[in-house]
C-alpha positions in Angstrom: 65.2 -24.6 -16.9 62.6 -22.2 -19.2 64.6 -22.2 -22.5 62.8 -19.4 -24.0 63.7 -17.1 -21.4 67.5 -17.5 -21.6 70.0 -14.6 -22.9 72.1 -15.2 -25.7 75.4 -15.4 -23.1 73.5 -18.2 -21.3 72.6 -20.1 -24.3 75.9 -19.8 -25.8 77.6 -21.7 -22.5 75.0 -24.1 -22.6 75.1 -25.3 -26.2 78.8 -25.3 -25.8 78.5 -27.5 -23.0 76.2 -29.6 -24.9 73.7 -29.2 -21.9 71.1 -27.9 -24.4 70.7 -28.4 -28.2 70.0 -25.7 -30.9 66.8 -28.0 -31.7 65.5 -27.4 -28.0 66.3 -24.0 -27.8 64.4 -23.2 -31.1 61.7 -25.3 -30.4 61.1 -23.6 -27.2 61.0 -20.0 -28.9 58.6 -21.2 -31.7 56.0 -22.5 -29.0 56.5 -19.2 -27.2 55.7 -17.4 -30.5 52.5 -19.7 -30.8 51.7 -19.0 -27.4 51.9 -15.2 -27.3 52.0 -13.9 -30.8 47.9 -13.6 -31.2 48.1 -11.1 -28.3 51.3 -9.1 -29.7 51.4 -9.3 -33.3 55.2 -8.9 -33.2 55.7 -10.8 -36.4 55.1 -10.3 -40.0 56.6 -13.6 -41.0 57.3 -16.6 -38.6 59.7 -18.9 -40.6 59.0 -21.9 -38.4 59.9 -24.8 -40.7 63.4 -23.1 -42.1 64.2 -22.5 -38.5 64.0 -26.3 -37.8 66.0 -27.0 -40.6 68.8 -24.9 -39.7 68.5 -26.2 -35.9 69.0 -29.8 -37.0 71.9 -28.4 -38.8 73.4 -26.6 -36.0 72.9 -29.5 -33.6 74.9 -31.7 -36.0 77.8 -29.3 -35.9 77.3 -29.0 -31.9 78.0 -32.6 -31.7 80.9 -32.9 -34.3 82.8 -29.9 -33.7 85.2 -29.3 -30.6 84.3 -26.0 -28.9 87.1 -24.1 -30.1 85.8 -24.8 -33.7 82.1 -23.9 -32.9 80.6 -20.7 -34.7 80.5 -18.1 -31.7 76.5 -17.8 -31.7 76.1 -21.3 -32.7 72.3 -22.4 -32.5 71.2 -19.1 -31.2 67.8 -18.1 -32.3 66.9 -14.2 -33.7 64.5 -12.2 -35.4 64.9 -9.6 -38.2 62.9 -6.6 -38.6 61.2 -7.1 -42.0 63.3 -4.1 -43.6 66.5 -6.9 -43.4 66.2 -8.6 -46.9 66.1 -12.4 -46.4 66.7 -14.9 -49.5 63.6 -16.9 -50.1 61.8 -15.1 -47.3 59.5 -12.3 -48.1 60.6 -8.9 -46.7 57.5 -6.3 -46.8 59.3 -3.2 -45.2 55.6 -3.3 -43.3 54.5 -2.1 -46.7 51.4 -2.9 -49.0 53.3 -2.7 -52.1 56.1 -5.2 -51.0 53.8 -7.7 -49.6 55.0 -10.6 -52.0 58.8 -9.2 -52.4 60.9 -12.1 -52.2 64.9 -11.5 -52.4 67.2 -13.6 -53.6 70.2 -12.6 -51.0 70.2 -12.1 -47.3 71.1 -8.5 -46.1 74.8 -8.2 -45.4 74.2 -8.4 -41.4 71.8 -11.6 -41.7 74.6 -13.4 -43.6 77.1 -12.3 -40.9 74.7 -13.6 -38.1 74.1 -16.8 -39.9 77.6 -17.2 -40.5 78.4 -16.9 -36.6 75.6 -19.9 -36.3 72.7 -18.0 -35.5 69.1 -19.3 -36.9 66.3 -16.8 -38.3 62.8 -17.3 -36.6 61.4 -14.8 -38.8 60.7 -11.0 -39.4 59.2 -8.9 -37.0 56.3 -6.0 -37.5 57.8 -2.3 -38.2 55.9 1.0 -38.5 55.4 1.1 -42.4 58.5 2.0 -44.1 60.0 2.6 -40.8 58.7 6.1 -41.0 57.1 6.4 -37.4 57.5 5.3 -34.0 54.2 3.5 -32.8 54.3 0.1 -34.9 50.6 1.0 -35.6 50.8 -0.7 -38.9 47.8 -0.2 -41.1 48.8 -3.2 -43.6 49.8 -5.7 -40.7 48.3 -4.4 -37.5 49.3 -3.0 -34.4 51.9 -4.5 -32.2 50.9 -4.4 -28.8 53.4 -3.8 -25.7 53.6 -7.1 -23.5 53.7 -5.0 -20.5 50.3 -3.6 -21.1 48.4 -4.5 -24.5 46.6 -1.3 -24.7 49.8 0.6 -25.1 52.4 0.8 -28.2 55.4 -1.1 -28.5 57.3 2.0 -30.0 58.9 2.1 -33.4 59.6 1.6 -35.9 61.7 -1.6 -34.7 58.4 -2.4 -32.4 57.7 -6.1 -33.7 61.7 -6.7 -32.4 61.4 -5.0 -29.0 58.0 -6.8 -28.4 59.2 -10.1 -29.3 62.0 -10.3 -26.9 59.9 -8.5 -24.1 57.7 -11.5 -24.5 60.5 -13.7 -24.7 59.7 -15.2 -28.0 63.5 -14.7 -29.2 66.9 -13.8 -27.1 67.8 -11.8 -29.9 66.6 -9.3 -32.8 67.7 -6.9 -35.4 66.3 -3.1 -35.4 67.2 -0.1 -37.5 67.3 3.7 -36.1 67.0 6.7 -38.1 65.6 8.9 -35.4 65.2 6.6 -32.6 63.6 3.5 -33.9 65.9 0.8 -32.2 66.2 3.0 -28.8 62.5 3.8 -28.5 60.9 0.5 -28.7 63.6 -0.9 -26.3 62.9 1.9 -23.6 59.1 1.5 -24.4 59.4 -2.4 -23.8 62.3 -2.6 -21.3 65.0 -4.2 -23.6 68.3 -3.5 -24.6 68.7 -1.6 -27.9 72.1 -0.3 -29.5 72.7 2.2 -32.1 76.2 1.6 -33.2 78.3 4.7 -34.9 77.2 5.6 -38.1 79.3 3.3 -40.6 80.0 0.6 -37.7 77.6 -1.8 -39.4 76.6 -2.6 -43.0 73.4 -1.2 -44.2 73.4 -3.2 -47.5 70.3 -5.3 -48.3 68.2 -3.1 -45.4 65.4 -0.9 -47.1 66.4 2.4 -46.4 64.5 5.4 -44.8 67.4 7.9 -44.9 70.8 7.5 -46.3 72.2 9.8 -44.1 70.8 8.9 -41.0 69.9 5.2 -41.2 71.9 2.7 -38.9 71.4 -1.4 -38.1 71.7 -2.4 -34.5 71.1 -5.5 -32.3 68.3 -5.7 -30.0 68.6 -8.0 -26.9 67.7 -8.7 -22.8 71.1 -7.7 -21.7 73.9 -5.7 -22.5 76.5 -8.2 -22.7 74.3 -10.1 -25.4 74.2 -6.8 -27.3 77.9 -6.8 -27.5 77.8 -10.3 -28.6 75.5 -9.6 -31.5 77.5 -6.6 -32.6 80.8 -8.8 -32.7 79.0 -10.8 -35.4 77.8 -7.6 -36.9 80.2 -4.8 -37.2 82.8 -4.8 -39.6 83.8 -2.9 -43.0 81.8 -3.8 -46.0 83.1 -2.4 -49.1 79.9 -2.9 -51.2 78.1 -0.5 -48.9 78.7 3.2 -49.7 78.1 4.1 -45.8 80.4 1.7 -44.3 83.6 3.2 -42.9 86.6 0.8 -42.7 87.6 1.4 -39.3 89.1 -1.2 -36.7 86.4 -3.3 -34.7 87.1 -4.2 -31.0 86.1 -7.5 -29.1 82.5 -6.3 -27.8 82.0 -9.1 -25.8 84.8 -8.7 -23.5 82.6 -6.4 -21.1 84.3 -6.8 -17.7 83.3 -5.5 -13.9 86.0 -3.0 -14.0 85.3 0.1 -11.9 83.8 3.2 -13.3 86.5 5.1 -11.0 87.1 8.6 -12.7 85.1 7.8 -15.5 83.4 11.4 -16.7 79.7 11.5 -17.4 77.5 14.5 -18.4 74.1 14.6 -17.3 71.7 15.7 -20.0 69.8 17.8 -17.2 69.9 21.7 -17.3 67.2 22.9 -19.7 66.5 19.3 -21.3 65.8 16.7 -19.0 62.4 18.9 -17.9 61.3 17.9 -21.3 60.7 14.5 -19.7 57.7 13.8 -17.4 58.3 13.6 -13.7 58.8 9.7 -13.5 61.2 9.7 -16.1 63.5 12.6 -14.7 63.3 11.1 -11.7 64.4 7.6 -12.5 67.3 9.1 -14.7 68.5 11.1 -11.6 68.4 8.0 -9.5 70.5 6.5 -12.2 73.1 9.2 -12.0 73.0 8.5 -8.2 74.0 4.9 -8.8 76.7 6.0 -11.4 78.2 8.3 -8.6 78.1 5.4 -5.9 80.1 3.3 -8.3 82.6 5.8 -8.6 81.6 8.1 -11.6 82.1 11.6 -11.9 78.8 13.1 -12.8 78.5 16.6 -14.1 75.2 18.2 -14.9 74.9 20.0 -18.4 72.9 22.1 -20.2 72.0 20.5 -23.2 68.9 22.4 -24.5 70.8 23.2 -28.0 70.1 19.5 -28.7 66.4 20.4 -29.4 67.8 21.9 -32.7 69.3 18.7 -33.5 66.0 16.6 -33.3 64.4 19.3 -35.4 66.8 19.0 -38.3 67.0 15.1 -37.9 63.2 15.0 -38.4 63.5 17.2 -41.5 66.0 15.0 -42.9 64.3 11.9 -42.5 61.1 13.1 -44.0 62.9 14.6 -47.0 65.3 11.4 -47.7 62.3 9.3 -47.2 60.4 11.5 -49.6 63.4 11.1 -52.2 63.5 7.3 -51.7 59.6 6.8 -52.3 59.3 9.9 -54.8 58.2 8.1 -57.9 55.9 5.5 -56.1 54.1 8.2 -53.8 53.4 10.1 -57.1 52.2 6.9 -59.0 50.2 4.9 -56.3 49.9 7.2 -53.1 47.1 4.9 -52.0 49.7 2.2 -51.2 50.8 4.0 -48.2 49.1 4.6 -45.0 47.4 8.1 -44.1 50.4 9.0 -41.4 53.0 8.0 -43.5 52.1 9.4 -46.6 51.4 12.6 -45.0 54.8 12.7 -43.6 56.3 11.7 -47.0 54.5 14.7 -48.6 55.9 17.1 -45.9 59.1 15.9 -46.3 58.8 16.5 -50.2 57.5 20.0 -49.8 60.9 21.1 -47.9 62.8 23.3 -50.0 66.6 22.9 -51.0 67.6 25.8 -48.7 65.5 24.2 -45.6 67.5 21.1 -46.2 70.8 22.7 -46.7 70.5 24.4 -43.3 69.4 21.0 -41.7 72.6 19.7 -43.1 74.6 22.8 -41.7 73.1 22.0 -38.2 74.1 18.5 -38.6 78.0 19.5 -39.1 77.7 22.2 -36.1 76.2 19.3 -33.9 78.8 17.0 -34.9 81.3 19.5 -34.0 79.7 20.3 -30.5 79.8 16.7 -29.6 83.0 16.1 -30.5 83.9 19.4 -28.2 81.9 17.7 -25.4 83.6 14.3 -25.7 87.0 16.0 -25.3 86.0 16.6 -21.4 83.9 13.7 -20.7 83.4 9.8 -21.6 79.7 9.5 -21.5 76.7 11.3 -22.1 73.4 10.4 -20.1 69.9 11.0 -20.8 66.7 9.6 -20.7 65.7 7.2 -23.7 62.0 8.7 -24.2 60.4 11.4 -22.3 57.6 9.3 -21.5 56.7 5.7 -20.8 54.6 3.8 -23.6 51.9 5.7 -24.7 48.2 4.2 -25.4 47.5 2.8 -28.8 44.7 5.1 -28.8 45.1 8.7 -28.5 47.7 11.2 -30.7 48.4 10.1 -33.8 51.5 8.7 -35.2 52.9 12.0 -36.4 52.4 13.3 -32.9 53.9 10.8 -31.3 56.8 11.2 -33.2 57.5 14.4 -32.0 56.9 13.2 -28.8 59.2 10.3 -28.3 62.2 11.2 -30.7 63.1 14.2 -28.7 66.1 12.5 -26.8 67.4 9.7 -29.5 67.2 11.6 -32.8 70.2 14.0 -31.9 72.3 11.0 -32.1 71.3 9.8 -35.6 72.2 13.4 -36.8 75.7 13.1 -35.1 75.9 9.3 -36.0 77.3 8.7 -32.3 77.1 5.2 -30.7 73.9 5.1 -28.1 72.6 2.4 -25.9 69.2 2.1 -24.3 68.8 0.1 -21.3 65.8 -0.6 -18.5 66.4 2.2 -16.1 63.2 1.6 -13.7 59.6 1.3 -13.8 56.6 3.9 -13.5 53.7 3.1 -11.0 51.9 1.7 -13.6 54.5 -0.7 -14.2 55.7 0.6 -17.5 59.5 0.2 -18.6 61.6 3.6 -18.6 64.5 3.4 -20.9 68.1 5.3 -20.1 70.3 6.1 -22.8 74.2 6.2 -23.0 75.8 8.0 -25.8 79.5 7.7 -26.3 82.2 9.4 -29.0 82.5 8.3 -32.1 83.8 4.4 -32.3 83.5 4.1 -28.5 80.5 1.6 -28.3 82.8 -0.4 -26.1 82.7 2.4 -23.5 78.8 2.6 -23.9 78.4 -1.1 -23.6 80.6 -1.2 -20.5 78.8 1.3 -18.5 75.6 -0.1 -19.3 76.5 -3.5 -18.3 78.0 -2.0 -14.7 74.5 -0.1 -14.3 72.6 -3.2 -15.3 74.5 -5.1 -12.6 74.2 -2.6 -10.0 70.6 -1.9 -10.6 69.8 -5.7 -10.5 71.5 -5.9 -7.1 69.5 -2.5 -5.7 
């Protein structure tokens, strides 16, 4: 058995059966990090010694407790994007000015994962301040796509996606303001879930946009994303973005039929924005859903381009607000592409921002109307597979790669990216599922069933 390649759900069973120990699992992941990190550059900080201490503590609980009393994710290693505060471990935000910032308290999500028994392996690389989609970081280096080292891993949660794809960890945390979980998940061929806005606490996570930020899990299977979301989700009274609504059991994914499930395929006037290989793979995915009993209807979603533009404006303006004092005082602390986008955001007028907020309200209502007639929306995660690290700059890449993801930050809807297929160059193609507000379970269920059907096919 190759321990560093097993998924969360597999490790959970083996640990509960006492067939493997948390120490063995953590050591296997650390060996893989040692083997691959020099090529990939997925991590800013590796916390090997702390992880070993936590693994021994988890092993003691494994030996001591009956199965029913074990924390649900006991002994499972994870990595956290370096925007999440971690007590006693530096949290850089991918920036130079926070290079030595050591928080005294964990982010709420990190606390919850640790309470569920998970073990932190380290902090993953990110596009600087999360304002970009390449994770070509001027301060900590570029993260390379494990499928082709000459290509980007995506961003801004590129380190988390690359670590998963390179089997350095079975679980990771990302954040998503315009696609920053789903874009790298698509480009690296892993699973990334952006839950409904307000489902997962943002407290203790460095903000980019207070209005658009989401925190979510990144894994190597859909079922694993549900297991992580179980531990992460829930109301946090100390987070003003958190919403007090019931949470489900997101691990209760079944092999249920999709018969009668109504899926809208964002095709007419919208899928044309994707390149031919991506569009063909998504249409083939729609055919698989039809074969599973779903009702798939092609729909014109060209109006979502307006949502993507509004999301981009708000992201830059909100980022400029958060970084206002610092970018005035020490502009040299920022990389060129990030400083350019912050200055663009600062230059938007209040009228332009107000119009973007109006578009946000209109798009939310249009999506509400869509989900009165449909259960899911199906579309690509990204319009292209992973671009080369050399070539277009980060600002141009953002326009290209956020087209299919940003609308669902603006509307706050749950969205999942999973592996759809591969290009002729053997690069992953991402498939995206979007659900109605609070319908993470529908999104996960559909993703799981496609995953199973796709593996069989």
